[in-house]
N, C-alpha and C positions, 0 to 999 in steps of 0.2 A: 435394350442393351444396346449402347453404342457400338459400332461396326466400322471397320476402315473400308474405305472407297475399294481396295481390292475384293473384299468379301463382298460387299454390296455388290460389286459388278459380278461376281461368280453367281448371285442369286438370279441374274438374267439368262445365265447359259440355257437352261432349258427353253428358251425362247427363240435364241439365236437360229437364224434360218428359219422361221415359222412366221406366218403371215397372220396379223389379227384378223378375225373373222368379223369385226367390226370395228371401224373407227369413227368417231362421232364427236361433234360441238355438243356441250353441255350449257350451263347457265354462263352468263358473259363470255368468255374467251376459256372455259374450263375443257379439256379435250379428255375423253376415254379411248383406250385400247383393249379390246377384250381378245385373249387368246384361250386355248385351250377347251376344255368341256364347258358347255353350257349349263348355267347352274342358276335357279330362279332365287330371286333375294326380293322379298315382297312383290312389288307389282312389275319389278325388271328383271330382265336376263342379261346376267354379266358372265364372263369367262372365269374359270378357275385360278385364271392370270388375269387381273384386271390392273392395265395401268392407267392412274390419274393424274393427269398435269393439272394443278389446281393454282395455287396463288403464286402465279408466274406471269411474266412476259416471255413471249417465245417468237421464234421466227423459222420460218422453212425455206431452206435454200435447196435450188437443184442444180444441174449442170450449167446451166447459163444465169446462175445467181438468184438473187431473191424472189421467193414465189408467192410468200405469204406472210404476216406477222399476226400477232396477237390483236392490233389495232385495226387490222383489215376489216371491210364491212362482213357482217353476220353470214349474209347469204353466201359471200364467195368463200369464206371460211369452212361453212359447213359443206358447200359443193366440193371443194379441194380436199378436204380431209378425210371423206368418205373413200376417196380414190386411194388414200395411203392403206386400205386393207388390201390393194393388189399387189403391195411390196412387202417382202419379208423384212422382219429386224433384223440386220447383220452386225450391229455393234453397238454398244452403250460406252459412253466415256463420262466418268463422273468426277468433276473436279471440284472438290468441296471448299477450298480456299477461294475459288473464283466465283462460288456460288452459282455453278451452272454445271446442267448436263446435254450431252449431245447424243441423242437417238438417231442412227443411220438406218433408213431404210431401202433396200435394194442396191445399195453401194453408190447411189447418186442422189439421194434426197437426206439432207441435214437438218434435223429437227433440233434447235438448240434452245432450252429453255434456261431462265435464270431468275433467282428468288426476288419478289418483291421485299426487299428487306428494309432499304434506307429510310422509306416512312414509317414502318412499324417502329424500327430501332429509336428514330426521332422522337416518337410519340411514346415511348416506353412500352410499347403493347410487345408481348411476347410473340415472335414471329411465327408465321404459320408453315406448315410443310409446303415444299412446292412441288413435290410430287410423292406418289404413294403408289407403291406395287402391292397389291394384295394378291396373296399367293395359296395355294392349296394348305389345308391344316389349319387355316384361320391365323394365318401368319402376314404382316405387312411389314414392309420394307420403306422407310420414310426418309425424306432428305429435308432438311431445314437451313435454313441459313446458319452462318456461324460456323460451318465445318462441320455440321450434327448430321450424321446418318446414323439411324438406329432400325432395328428389327425388333418386332413384339407380336403379341397376340392383338389379333383384329376384333376378338368377341369380348375383350376387357377394357376397362378404362384404361387410356394412355397413360403410361409412367414418364411423364417431360422431366428429362434430366437438367 
């Protein structure tokens, strides 16, 4: 079901002021942030709230400017991203028309991600979600290029509108 950016932002309310218990680098430049109770999913532990920055470019800015981008060396990304777990999530700004979302950590670190949409659209490929927030009760909030934000069950085949 499609939702507005205001409704999507409200989904993050339970996380505001909370620190992720883990922030980590995954495949390529994918990042995950684990909040809430630890839940075993197969061979992995995730949070009951699991934020996955997926098919996007991103940049992390601090008080003195640029700290890191999705194109930075993997070793540098891995080292710095784990330190984000020391900072609470303080705000989320979702800009669907601009195809970007900004996650603020500790009121001094701005993590801005933008969709990989231009190449996909040029090649007539259905654009991928660029972030996903897995929530309790098997729900997932997703942002896709083209101003599409939706919430749906995470334990069923996605309904692509």
